[in-house]
C-alpha positions in Angstrom: -13.5 -143.7 102.6 -13.3 -140.2 100.6 -10.9 -139.3 98.1 -9.4 -136.8 100.5 -9.0 -139.4 103.7 -7.4 -141.5 100.8 -5.1 -139.2 99.7 -3.8 -138.3 103.4 -3.7 -141.8 104.3 -1.3 -142.5 101.2 1.1 -139.6 102.6 1.2 -141.2 105.4 2.1 -144.6 104.0 4.5 -143.5 101.7 7.0 -141.5 103.7 10.3 -142.6 103.8 11.6 -144.1 106.7 14.9 -144.9 107.5 16.6 -148.0 108.6 18.1 -148.4 112.2 22.1 -148.9 111.7 24.5 -148.6 113.4 27.2 -145.7 113.2 30.3 -146.4 111.0 32.8 -144.6 113.6 31.8 -147.9 116.1 34.3 -150.1 116.0 34.0 -153.8 116.2 35.1 -155.4 118.6 37.7 -158.6 119.2 35.4 -160.9 119.6 33.0 -159.5 116.5 36.3 -159.5 114.5 37.0 -163.7 115.9 33.2 -164.7 114.7 33.8 -163.1 111.1 37.1 -164.5 110.7 35.6 -167.7 111.7 32.3 -167.6 109.4 34.9 -166.8 106.9 36.8 -169.7 107.4 33.7 -171.9 107.4 31.9 -170.3 104.6 35.2 -171.1 102.3 35.9 -174.1 103.4 32.0 -175.2 102.3 32.5 -173.3 98.7 35.5 -175.4 98.4 34.3 -178.3 98.9 31.0 -177.6 97.0 33.2 -176.2 94.1 35.5 -179.1 94.2 34.0 -180.4 90.8 34.6 -177.8 89.2 38.1 -176.7 89.7 40.5 -177.4 86.7 41.9 -180.7 86.5 45.3 -181.2 86.1 47.1 -183.4 83.2 
């Protein structure tokens, strides 16, 4: 590979690509919101269980 070919190859590879994201103006559906709420409750319950030993003890 010549230097010219290498530079051209590097230029093509180094182009930044934009990730595919949904539009910010696209609202969540009711089922998506409910799913997020369930996940939040599940994570909260797990964190309380795992970190129960770190909670301050009442005297």
